[in-house]
MIDOSE-1310 file (N, C-alpha, C; in nm, 2 decimals, decimal comma, always signed):
residues 90
mktv	+0,08/-0,11/+0,01/+0,02/-0,02/-0,01/+0,08/+0,13/+0,00; +0,05/+0,22/-0,09/+0,11/+0,32/-0,09/+0,04/+0,42/-0,14; +0,07/+0,56/-0,05/-0,01/+0,71/-0,05/+0,07/+0,77/-0,10; +0,05/+0,88/-0,19/+0,14/+1,01/-0,26/+0,03/+1,15/-0,27
qvri	+0,09/+1,27/-0,22/+0,01/+1,35/-0,23/+0,05/+1,42/-0,38; -0,02/+1,46/-0,48/+0,05/+1,54/-0,63/-0,03/+1,62/-0,63; +0,06/+1,74/-0,70/+0,02/+1,84/-0,73/+0,08/+1,88/-0,92; -0,07/+1,89/-1,00/-0,02/+1,90/-1,13/-0,03/+2,00/-1,20
egrv	+0,06/+2,07/-1,25/+0,04/+2,23/-1,30/+0,02/+2,22/-1,43; +0,02/+2,32/-1,50/-0,05/+2,33/-1,65/-0,17/+2,43/-1,65; -0,18/+2,33/-1,79/-0,32/+2,40/-1,79/-0,40/+2,29/-1,79; -0,47/+2,27/-1,66/-0,54/+2,16/-1,58/-0,67/+2,22/-1,54
qgvy	-0,73/+2,28/-1,51/-0,82/+2,33/-1,46/-0,91/+2,41/-1,61; -1,07/+2,36/-1,63/-1,13/+2,38/-1,69/-1,12/+2,28/-1,80; -1,09/+2,18/-1,82/-1,02/+2,06/-1,91/-1,08/+1,94/-1,87; -1,16/+1,93/-1,79/-1,23/+1,82/-1,74/-1,14/+1,71/-1,66
frdy	-1,02/+1,82/-1,61/-0,92/+1,71/-1,56/-0,97/+1,64/-1,42; -1,01/+1,68/-1,34/-1,06/+1,59/-1,22/-1,16/+1,46/-1,28; -1,26/+1,52/-1,33/-1,35/+1,40/-1,41/-1,24/+1,25/-1,45; -1,16/+1,30/-1,57/-1,12/+1,22/-1,60/-1,00/+1,15/-1,50
trre	-0,95/+1,23/-1,36/-0,89/+1,15/-1,28/-0,95/+1,05/-1,20; -1,08/+1,11/-1,21/-1,17/+0,98/-1,14/-1,20/+0,85/-1,18; -1,19/+0,86/-1,31/-1,23/+0,76/-1,44/-1,12/+0,66/-1,39; -0,99/+0,73/-1,44/-0,85/+0,69/-1,43/-0,86/+0,61/-1,31
alqq	-0,89/+0,67/-1,20/-0,88/+0,61/-1,06/-0,94/+0,50/-1,04; -1,06/+0,50/-1,11/-1,18/+0,38/-1,07/-1,10/+0,28/-1,20; -1,05/+0,30/-1,30/-1,02/+0,20/-1,36/-0,88/+0,12/-1,28; -0,77/+0,23/-1,22/-0,68/+0,16/-1,17/-0,68/+0,10/-1,03
gvdg	-0,82/+0,11/-0,98/-0,85/+0,05/-0,88/-0,74/+0,15/-0,71; -0,76/+0,30/-0,74/-0,67/+0,33/-0,62/-0,80/+0,43/-0,58; -0,79/+0,45/-0,42/-0,90/+0,56/-0,36/-0,80/+0,70/-0,35; -0,88/+0,80/-0,30/-0,83/+0,90/-0,33/-0,93/+1,00/-0,28
wvrn	-0,89/+1,11/-0,37/-0,96/+1,24/-0,42/-0,86/+1,37/-0,49; -0,97/+1,44/-0,55/-0,88/+1,52/-0,68/-0,96/+1,65/-0,62; -0,86/+1,80/-0,63/-0,92/+1,88/-0,62/-0,86/+2,00/-0,69; -0,94/+2,12/-0,74/-0,88/+2,22/-0,77/-0,82/+2,32/-0,69
lpdg	-0,72/+2,38/-0,73/-0,63/+2,46/-0,60/-0,67/+2,61/-0,67; -0,67/+2,71/-0,62/-0,67/+2,85/-0,63/-0,55/+2,92/-0,71; -0,47/+2,83/-0,75/-0,36/+2,91/-0,83/-0,35/+2,81/-1,00; -0,47/+2,75/-1,01/-0,46/+2,69/-1,13/-0,43/+2,55/-1,15
svea	-0,35/+2,49/-1,05/-0,32/+2,35/-1,05/-0,41/+2,31/-0,97; -0,39/+2,17/-0,96/-0,51/+2,04/-0,95/-0,42/+1,97/-0,85; -0,48/+1,92/-0,73/-0,42/+1,84/-0,62/-0,48/+1,69/-0,63; -0,40/+1,62/-0,60/-0,49/+1,51/-0,56/-0,39/+1,40/-0,48
visg	-0,46/+1,34/-0,38/-0,39/+1,22/-0,34/-0,49/+1,09/-0,36; -0,34/+1,00/-0,40/-0,37/+0,86/-0,42/-0,36/+0,76/-0,33; -0,42/+0,70/-0,30/-0,36/+0,54/-0,23/-0,40/+0,39/-0,33; -0,28/+0,33/-0,31/-0,34/+0,21/-0,35/-0,22/+0,11/-0,36
sdka	-0,22/+0,00/-0,44/-0,12/-0,09/-0,46/+0,01/-0,04/-0,53; +0,15/-0,03/-0,51/+0,27/+0,05/-0,57/+0,23/+0,05/-0,73; +0,21/-0,04/-0,78/+0,17/-0,06/-0,93/+0,08/+0,04/-0,98; -0,04/+0,03/-0,91/-0,18/+0,11/-0,95/-0,15/+0,27/-0,94
veam	-0,06/+0,31/-0,79/+0,00/+0,42/-0,80/+0,08/+0,47/-0,90; +0,17/+0,39/-0,94/+0,27/+0,40/-1,05/+0,18/+0,44/-1,16; +0,12/+0,36/-1,21/-0,02/+0,41/-1,31/-0,06/+0,53/-1,31; -0,11/+0,57/-1,21/-0,17/+0,69/-1,21/-0,04/+0,80/-1,21
ldwf	+0,03/+0,79/-1,17/+0,13/+0,86/-1,18/+0,19/+0,95/-1,32; +0,19/+0,78/-1,39/+0,19/+0,81/-1,50/+0,11/+0,87/-1,62; -0,01/+0,81/-1,59/-0,08/+0,88/-1,63/-0,13/+1,03/-1,62; -0,09/+1,12/-1,48/-0,05/+1,25/-1,48/+0,03/+1,30/-1,57
qigs	+0,09/+1,24/-1,64/+0,21/+1,33/-1,67/+0,16/+1,38/-1,82; +0,03/+1,30/-1,87/-0,08/+1,33/-2,00/-0,21/+1,43/-1,91; -0,28/+1,35/-1,90/-0,42/+1,38/-1,81/-0,54/+1,38/-1,91; -0,58/+1,45/-1,87/-0,71/+1,46/-1,97/-0,70/+1,52/-2,13
phav	-0,75/+1,48/-2,22/-0,71/+1,48/-2,31/-0,71/+1,67/-2,40; -0,77/+1,72/-2,33/-0,73/+1,89/-2,35/-0,67/+1,96/-2,25; -0,55/+1,91/-2,15/-0,51/+1,96/-2,07/-0,31/+1,93/-2,11; -0,28/+2,08/-2,10/-0,08/+2,07/-2,13/-0,07/+2,07/-1,98
vrav	+0,02/+1,97/-1,91/+0,07/+1,90/-1,81/+0,23/+1,99/-1,80; +0,27/+2,11/-1,76/+0,39/+2,14/-1,71/+0,47/+2,03/-1,62; +0,40/+2,05/-1,51/+0,48/+1,95/-1,39/+0,41/+1,88/-1,33; +0,44/+1,79/-1,28/+0,38/+1,71/-1,19/+0,50/+1,67/-1,05
kvkd	+0,40/+1,72/-0,93/+0,50/+1,67/-0,79/+0,45/+1,61/-0,72; +0,54/+1,51/-0,67/+0,52/+1,42/-0,62/+0,56/+1,37/-0,46; +0,47/+1,37/-0,36/+0,53/+1,35/-0,23/+0,45/+1,25/-0,13; +0,56/+1,17/-0,10/+0,53/+1,02/-0,02/+0,40/+1,09/+0,10
ivpp	+0,30/+1,02/+0,16/+0,25/+1,03/+0,26/+0,28/+0,93/+0,33; +0,33/+0,92/+0,47/+0,37/+0,83/+0,56/+0,32/+0,81/+0,67; +0,25/+0,75/+0,74/+0,21/+0,61/+0,68/+0,14/+0,64/+0,54; +0,10/+0,53/+0,49/-0,01/+0,53/+0,42/-0,15/+0,58/+0,48
reyp	-0,22/+0,60/+0,37/-0,35/+0,64/+0,42/-0,50/+0,53/+0,37; -0,60/+0,53/+0,40/-0,66/+0,44/+0,32/-0,84/+0,58/+0,27; -0,89/+0,56/+0,19/-0,98/+0,61/+0,15/-1,11/+0,51/+0,13; -1,25/+0,61/+0,14/-1,29/+0,49/+0,12/-1,39/+0,50/-0,04
gfdi	-1,30/+0,49/-0,17/-1,36/+0,54/-0,28/-1,26/+0,65/-0,32; -1,31/+0,72/-0,45/-1,25/+0,87/-0,51/-1,33/+0,95/-0,52; -1,29/+1,04/-0,46/-1,40/+1,19/-0,48/-1,31/+1,28/-0,56; -1,40/+1,37/-0,60/-1,37/+1,51/-0,66/-1,42/+1,60/-0,53
rf	-1,35/+1,69/-0,50/-1,35/+1,73/-0,41/-1,37/+1,90/-0,46; -1,45/+2,00/-0,41/-1,48/+2,12/-0,47/-1,43/+2,23/-0,35
């Protein structure tokens, strides 16, 4: 089990990034949440198997179809946390 906090920078708001993140998270079997930040970036917390978390981190490099990802910053959360499903936070 691994939990990471991720900050995605670039053109990631107004391009359905959160919705696509939720879809990908459900497909990969990870739990956590995603939200927009006031500075135009997106923050997510992802929790799951090492393989599933790595798959999400790979996906964040590209993001939703109309996103332009410029940076993905990752910070491990220790100890790992469990979340009930995957939510879009507002």
